[in-house]
C-alpha positions in Angstrom: 96.6 120.0 93.2 97.6 116.3 93.6 100.6 114.4 94.3 101.3 111.0 92.7 104.2 108.6 92.9 105.6 107.0 89.7 105.5 103.3 90.3 106.9 102.0 87.2 106.8 102.4 83.4 105.0 100.0 81.1 106.0 100.7 77.6 104.8 104.3 77.0 102.5 104.4 80.0 103.6 105.6 83.6 101.8 103.9 86.1 101.3 106.3 89.1 99.9 105.7 92.6 97.6 108.4 94.3 97.8 108.9 98.1 94.5 106.7 98.5 96.6 103.8 96.8 94.4 104.0 93.5 96.2 103.9 90.2 96.3 106.6 87.5 97.8 105.9 84.1 99.7 108.7 82.4 101.2 108.7 78.9 105.0 108.9 79.4 105.4 111.8 77.0 103.1 113.8 79.2 105.6 113.6 82.1 108.8 115.8 82.5 111.6 114.1 80.4 113.6 113.1 83.3 110.8 111.4 85.3 111.7 108.2 86.8 110.1 105.5 88.9 110.2 106.6 92.5 109.6 110.2 91.6 106.8 112.3 93.0 104.9 114.3 90.6 102.3 117.2 91.2 99.3 117.7 88.9 98.6 121.3 88.8 95.3 122.8 88.7 95.9 124.1 85.1 96.7 120.3 83.9 100.5 120.6 84.1 102.7 117.7 85.5 105.7 118.8 87.4 108.4 116.8 89.3 108.3 117.7 92.9 111.9 117.0 94.3 110.9 118.8 97.7 108.0 116.6 98.3 109.8 113.6 97.4 112.7 114.5 99.8 110.0 115.2 102.5 108.7 111.6 102.0 111.9 109.9 101.8 112.9 111.6 105.2 109.5 110.5 106.8 110.2 106.9 105.7 113.6 107.1 107.0 112.3 108.3 110.3 109.9 105.5 110.5 112.3 103.0 109.6 114.8 104.2 112.2 111.8 104.2 114.8 111.1 100.7 114.3 114.7 99.7 115.4 115.0 102.0 118.0 112.2 100.3 120.0 113.9 97.0 120.2 
């Protein structure tokens, strides 16, 4: 299982970023129909691609906490 972030769409290609910052290009028609830039997708062991809203929310919360911590220290 691998998590990727959809960075952007370029025509019919989704440019996705891995956790190690490398890029994976996925044909847009292979993604869930409602996938958008900024979404987190999960590659399953059987080759499926799923939106992972829970992981996306965890990451957004963590970013918010980090952002708040920057300004709390001033």
